[in-house]
C-alpha positions in Angstrom: 17.2 12.4 -7.3 19.7 15.1 -7.7 23.0 14.0 -9.2 22.2 10.3 -8.8 23.1 8.3 -11.9 20.5 5.7 -12.9 21.6 2.2 -13.8 19.4 -0.3 -15.6 18.8 -3.5 -13.6 20.3 -6.5 -15.4 16.9 -8.1 -15.9 13.9 -5.8 -15.4 11.5 -8.6 -14.9 13.8 -10.9 -13.0 14.9 -8.8 -10.1 13.4 -11.5 -7.9 13.1 -15.1 -8.8 9.5 -16.0 -9.6 8.3 -12.4 -9.7 4.6 -13.2 -9.7 3.9 -16.6 -8.2 0.6 -17.9 -9.4 0.7 -21.5 -8.1 -2.9 -22.8 -7.8 -1.7 -26.1 -6.4 -4.7 -28.0 -4.9 -2.2 -29.6 -2.5 -1.1 -26.2 -1.2 -4.6 -24.9 -0.9 -5.5 -27.9 1.2 -2.5 -27.8 3.4 -2.1 -24.1 3.8 -5.6 -23.0 4.6 -7.9 -25.8 5.2 -5.7 -27.7 7.7 -3.2 -25.2 9.1 -3.9 -22.7 11.8 -3.5 -19.0 11.2 -3.0 -16.4 13.9 -4.0 -12.8 13.6 -2.8 -10.1 16.0 -4.8 -6.9 15.8 -8.5 -6.4 15.2 -8.8 -2.8 14.3 -10.0 -1.4 10.9 -7.4 -3.4 8.9 -7.3 -6.4 11.2 -11.1 -6.9 10.7 -10.8 -6.8 6.9 -8.0 -9.4 7.0 -10.0 -11.6 9.3 -13.1 -11.4 7.0 -10.9 -12.4 4.0 -9.5 -15.4 5.9 -12.9 -16.4 7.1 -14.4 -16.2 3.6 -11.7 -18.5 2.3 -12.3 -21.0 5.2 -8.9 -20.5 6.9 -8.9 -21.7 10.6 -8.0 -18.5 12.4 -7.4 -17.4 16.0 -7.5 -13.6 16.6 -5.6 -12.0 19.5 -7.3 -9.0 20.9 -6.5 -7.2 24.1 -9.1 -7.7 26.8 -11.2 -10.8 27.7 -14.4 -8.9 27.2 -13.4 -7.6 23.8 -12.5 -11.2 22.7 -15.8 -12.5 23.9 -17.8 -9.8 22.2 -16.0 -10.3 18.9 -16.7 -14.0 19.1 -20.4 -13.4 19.7 -20.7 -11.1 16.8 -19.0 -13.6 14.5 -21.2 -16.4 15.8 -24.3 -14.3 15.2 -23.3 -13.6 11.7 -22.6 -17.3 11.0 -26.0 -18.2 12.5 -27.8 -15.7 10.2 -26.0 -17.4 7.2 -27.2 -20.8 8.4 -30.8 -19.7 8.8 -30.8 -18.2 5.4 -29.5 -21.4 3.9 -26.2 -19.8 2.8 -24.3 -22.5 4.6 -25.3 -26.0 5.8 -25.5 -27.1 9.4 -22.2 -28.9 9.0 -20.5 -25.9 7.5 -21.8 -23.7 10.3 -20.4 -26.0 13.0 -17.0 -26.3 11.3 -16.6 -22.6 10.6 -17.8 -21.6 14.1 -15.2 -23.9 15.6 -12.5 -22.7 13.3 -12.8 -19.0 14.0 -11.7 -18.1 17.6 -10.9 -15.0 19.5 -8.6 -14.8 22.5 -6.9 -12.3 24.8 -4.1 -14.8 25.5 -1.2 -14.5 23.1 -0.1 -18.1 24.0 -3.2 -19.4 22.3 -1.5 -18.6 19.0 1.3 -21.1 19.8 0.0 -23.7 17.3 -0.2 -21.3 14.4 1.7 -22.0 11.2 1.3 -18.4 10.0 0.9 -15.4 12.2 -0.1 -12.0 10.7 0.6 -8.9 12.8 -1.7 -6.0 12.1 -1.6 -3.7 15.1 -1.3 0.1 15.0 1.7 1.7 13.1 3.8 2.2 16.3 7.4 1.0 16.1 7.8 0.2 19.8 4.5 -1.7 20.0 5.2 -3.7 16.8 8.7 -4.6 18.0 7.5 -5.9 21.3 4.5 -7.9 20.0 6.6 -9.5 17.2 9.2 -10.6 19.8 6.4 -12.0 22.1 4.9 -13.9 19.2 8.2 -15.4 18.1 8.8 -16.6 21.7 5.7 -18.7 21.8 5.3 -20.1 18.2 7.1 -23.0 16.6 10.5 -22.4 14.9 8.8 -23.3 11.6 6.1 -20.7 12.0 6.1 -17.9 9.4 5.7 -14.5 11.0 4.6 -11.5 8.9 3.7 -7.9 9.5 1.1 -5.9 7.6 3.0 -2.6 8.1 3.0 -0.2 5.2 5.7 2.2 6.5 8.3 0.6 8.8 11.4 -1.1 7.5 11.1 -4.9 7.4 14.9 -5.2 7.8 14.9 -3.1 10.9 12.0 -5.2 12.4 13.8 -8.4 11.4 16.8 -7.3 13.4 14.7 -7.6 16.6 14.0 -11.3 15.9 16.0 -14.5 16.3 14.4 -16.4 13.4 14.5 -13.5 10.9 14.6 -15.8 7.9 11.0 -16.7 8.6 9.9 -13.1 8.7 8.8 -10.6 6.1 6.1 -8.1 5.2 2.6 -9.1 4.0 1.0 -5.8 3.1 -2.7 -5.9 2.1 -4.3 -2.7 0.9 -7.4 -1.1 2.3 -10.2 -1.7 1.5 -9.2 -5.4 1.3 -12.2 -6.6 -0.7 -11.6 -4.0 -3.5 -7.8 -4.2 -3.9 -6.7 -7.4 -5.6 -2.9 -7.1 -5.0 -0.8 -7.8 -2.0 2.8 -6.8 -1.4 5.1 -9.5 -0.1 7.9 -7.2 1.2 11.1 -9.2 1.5 14.4 -8.2 3.0 17.8 -9.8 2.3 17.4 -12.5 4.9 13.9 -13.8 4.0 13.9 -17.4 3.0 12.8 -17.9 -0.6 10.7 -20.9 0.7 8.8 -18.4 2.8 8.3 -16.1 -0.2 7.0 -19.0 -2.3 4.6 -20.2 0.5 3.2 -16.6 1.0 2.8 -16.1 -2.7 0.8 -19.3 -3.0 -1.2 -18.3 0.1 -2.1 -15.0 -1.4 -3.2 -16.7 -4.6 -5.4 -19.0 -2.6 -7.0 -15.9 -1.0 -7.8 -14.6 -4.4 -5.1 -11.9 -4.4 -2.2 -11.3 -6.8 1.1 -11.4 -4.9 3.6 -8.8 -5.8 7.1 -9.4 -4.5 8.9 -6.2 -3.6 12.0 -5.2 -1.6 12.0 -3.2 1.6 11.7 0.4 0.4 11.4 0.7 3.5 7.8 -0.3 3.9 5.4 -0.4 1.0 6.8 0.3 -2.5 3.5 1.0 -4.1 2.5 3.5 -1.3 5.7 5.3 -2.0 4.7 5.8 -5.6 1.2 6.9 -4.6 2.8 9.4 -2.2 4.3 11.3 -5.2 0.8 11.5 -6.6 -0.8 12.8 -3.4 2.0 15.3 -2.7 1.7 16.7 -6.3 -2.0 17.3 -5.6 -1.2 19.2 -2.4 1.3 21.3 -4.3 -1.4 22.2 -6.8 -3.6 23.3 -3.9 -0.9 25.3 -2.3 -0.3 27.1 -5.6 -4.0 28.1 -5.6 -4.5 27.1 -9.2 -7.3 24.6 -8.6 -9.8 23.5 -5.9 -9.9 19.9 -4.6 -13.0 19.0 -6.7 -11.3 20.2 -9.9 -8.1 18.3 -9.1 -10.1 15.1 -8.5 -12.1 15.6 -11.6 -9.1 15.9 -13.9 -7.4 13.0 -12.2 -10.2 10.7 -13.2 -8.9 11.0 -16.8 -6.4 8.4 -15.7 -7.3 7.2 -12.2 -10.5 5.9 -10.6 -10.4 8.0 -7.4 -8.9 11.5 -7.2 -6.0 12.2 -4.8 -7.9 14.7 -2.6 -10.7 12.3 -1.8 -8.2 9.5 -1.3 -6.2 11.5 1.2 -9.4 12.3 3.2 -10.1 8.6 3.3 -6.6 7.7 4.4 -6.4 10.5 7.0 -3.8 13.3 6.7 -2.2 12.4 10.1 -1.7 8.8 9.0 -0.3 9.9 5.7 2.3 12.2 7.3 3.3 9.6 9.8 3.7 6.9 7.1 6.0 9.2 5.1 8.0 10.0 8.2 8.4 6.3 9.2 9.5 5.4 5.7 12.0 8.4 5.5 10.3 9.6 2.3 11.7 13.1 2.4 15.2 11.9 2.9 14.9 9.5 0.0 13.0 12.0 -2.2 14.5 15.4 -1.4 12.8 16.9 -4.5 9.4 16.1 -2.9 8.8 17.5 0.6 5.6 17.3 2.7 3.9 20.7 2.1 2.8 23.0 4.9 -0.8 22.4 3.9 -0.7 18.9 5.2 0.5 20.0 8.6 -2.1 22.8 8.6 -4.9 20.3 8.1 -3.8 18.2 11.0 -3.3 21.2 13.3 -6.8 22.4 12.5 -8.2 19.0 13.2 -9.1 18.5 9.5 -7.6 15.1 9.2 -10.2 13.7 6.8 -13.5 11.9 6.8 -12.9 10.7 10.4 -13.1 14.4 11.5 -15.9 15.1 9.0 -13.6 17.7 7.5 -10.3 17.4 5.7 -9.2 18.7 2.3 -12.9 18.7 1.6 -15.6 20.0 4.0 -18.4 17.5 4.4 -22.0 18.8 4.5 -24.7 16.2 4.9 -22.3 13.6 3.6 -21.4 15.6 0.5 -17.8 16.8 -0.3 -17.6 20.5 -0.6 -14.5 22.7 -1.4 -13.3 25.3 1.0 -12.4 28.7 -0.2 -9.3 28.8 -2.5 -7.5 31.1 0.0 -7.6 28.3 2.6 -5.4 26.0 0.5 -3.1 28.6 -1.0 0.3 29.1 0.5 2.0 32.3 -0.8 5.3 31.2 0.9 5.6 27.9 -0.9 8.8 27.3 -2.9 8.1 23.9 -4.4 6.4 25.1 -7.6 7.0 28.1 -9.9 4.2 30.6 -10.6 1.7 28.7 -12.6 1.4 29.6 -16.2 -1.0 26.9 -17.2 -4.0 25.8 -15.2 -6.1 24.0 -17.8 -7.4 20.5 -17.2 -4.9 18.7 -19.3 -2.0 20.5 -17.7 -3.2 19.5 -14.2 -3.8 16.0 -15.2 -0.4 15.8 -16.8 1.2 16.9 -13.5 -0.5 14.1 -11.6 0.2 11.5 -14.2 3.9 12.4 -14.4 4.2 12.3 -10.7 3.2 8.7 -10.9 5.7 8.2 -13.7 8.6 9.6 -11.7 7.6 7.6 -8.6 7.4 4.3 -10.6 10.7 5.0 -12.4 12.4 5.8 -9.1 11.2 2.5 -7.6 12.4 0.6 -10.6 15.9 2.2 -10.7 16.3 1.5 -6.9 15.5 -2.2 -7.6 12.5 -2.2 -5.3 10.5 -4.4 -7.7 10.4 -5.5 -11.3 8.9 -3.5 -14.1 6.0 -5.9 -14.4 5.3 -5.9 -10.7 5.2 -2.1 -10.5 3.0 -1.9 -13.6 0.5 -4.4 -12.3 0.5 -2.9 -8.8 0.0 0.8 -9.6 -2.6 -0.1 -12.2 -4.6 -2.1 -9.6 -4.3 0.4 -6.8 -5.4 3.4 -8.9 -7.8 1.3 -11.1 -6.0 2.5 -14.3 -6.7 1.2 -17.7 -3.0 0.7 -18.2 -0.1 0.6 -15.8 2.4 3.6 -15.8 5.1 1.8 -17.8 2.6 0.6 -20.4 1.5 4.2 -20.8 5.1 5.4 -20.9 5.9 3.0 -23.7 3.0 4.3 -25.7 4.0 7.9 -25.1 7.5 7.3 -26.2 10.8 8.7 -24.8 10.9 11.8 -27.0 7.4 13.0 -26.0 8.1 12.2 -22.4 11.3 14.3 -22.6 9.4 17.2 -24.2 6.6 17.2 -21.6 9.0 16.8 -18.7 10.9 19.9 -20.0 7.6 21.8 -20.2 6.7 20.8 -16.6 10.1 21.8 -15.4 9.8 25.3 -16.9 6.2 25.7 -15.6 6.4 23.9 -12.3 9.8 22.9 -10.9 12.9 20.8 -11.2 11.3 17.7 -9.8 10.2 17.0 -13.4 13.6 17.8 -14.9 15.6 14.7 -14.5 17.9 14.1 -17.5 19.0 10.8 -16.1 15.4 9.6 -16.2 15.2 10.2 -20.0 18.4 8.2 -20.5 17.0 5.5 -18.3 13.8 5.3 -20.3 15.8 5.1 -23.5 17.7 2.1 -22.2 14.6 0.5 -20.7 12.5 0.6 -23.9 15.4 -0.7 -26.0 15.8 -3.6 -23.6 14.1 -6.9 -24.1 12.0 -6.5 -21.0 8.7 -4.8 -21.8 5.4 -4.3 -20.0 3.1 -7.2 -20.6 
C-alpha cells in the first residue's frame, strides 16, 4: 500500500447498482433455465461441477469436450446415472426422458450455436481462453451472453479480444461448487447492466448468492484469501509453527486452515493465479515466499502429489520437520517474539482484514458484498467487516501496531486506521 492515500467510496453499499440481486421471479426461472439452452465449454474438475449444478436445476445444457470418443463416453456416464435414478424411483419415466434429452455432449463447437448463455471453464491458460472465446462468439447469436469462469485473468483484457464485449463478463463459481454458496459476477466497465441483472437472477435460480464485483483483475475474494494463505507461508518460513499448529489456531475464526486449503488448491495453481492477477505488483508488501516455489520444485504441490505443505501417510496429514519449512534468508517478517496461539491466530485474521480493506478502498466491491463473500468462503461466524466493527478502531490500531513491531510493516498502515474511522462513522454498516 506504501504511500497510497485511501479514499472512502461515496456509498459503500452502492458501488454497483443492485449490489446483491435476489430476484426469485418465476418468469425468469422459467425462461432462463427451463426453456433456454446453456452451453458449457470445458469438462475438467471445475467444468464437471458446473455441469452437475446445471443438471440438478434442470437446465438444458450442451457440453463441449475435445474428442468424439470423450463426448460419447461422457454422455454414456450421464445416461447411466439418470437410468439409476429412474430405477430407484428418484425420477419418473417422463422426467428421465426429458432430462436425458436435455443434457448433451459434443466435440463440435458449432453445436453450441443455439445457446443463450455459454460458460467457458477450460484450463487457466490465457492463449487458449482467448482463442476459444473468440471461436464461441463467432458461432453464437449476437444476443448470447458469454461468460468465463476464470479466477485470475483480467475480464477487461479478455473482453478486448471480443467484438460483442458488452455481452461478456466473469461468472466465477468456487470449488467445491456444492459447498460454496456464493458466485462472483465479475464485471468490467463495458458489461451491460442487463447482462449483470440476468446473471444475478440466474445465480439465484441455481441456489447461489450472486456477488457483483469489479475486475480486480480476476477474483476479488481470491485476492483476499491470498493474503491469508501468504501469511501462513510466512509463519512457516519463520519457523515458529508447524502446519498443523497453524491450521489448528486458524480454526478459531475459519472452518478450514490455510495449509490444508493450499494443499487442496495446489501450490502450482496458487502461484500461477497470483502471477496472472499481478498480485505482487498490486500488493508489494506481500510477495510470494520462497517456500511456495520450493514446494513446487520438489514436486510437493499438494494432495494431487500426495505431498505438499503436509506429508500424507495412509491418507493422514503429517507435518514435515520444522527445518524443511524454515527459511533463514527470509526478510518479510521480523524475528518472532511471540508464538502463542492467539498471536498466530491474530496474524491470520488481520491478514484477512487488510485484504478486505484493500479491496474495499480499491472499489472492487461493496462492504456488504465483501463481508458476505469472505464469510461464506471461509465459513466464518461473522464477516471481516462485522468483526472489525465489533473490535473497534482503537483496538485495531493497537493490535496493528503490535503486529508491526513483532512481524513487519505490512500491518502498519496508518491510512488504514484513518479509513476505518471514516468507514464506521459512515451510514453504511455491515448488515
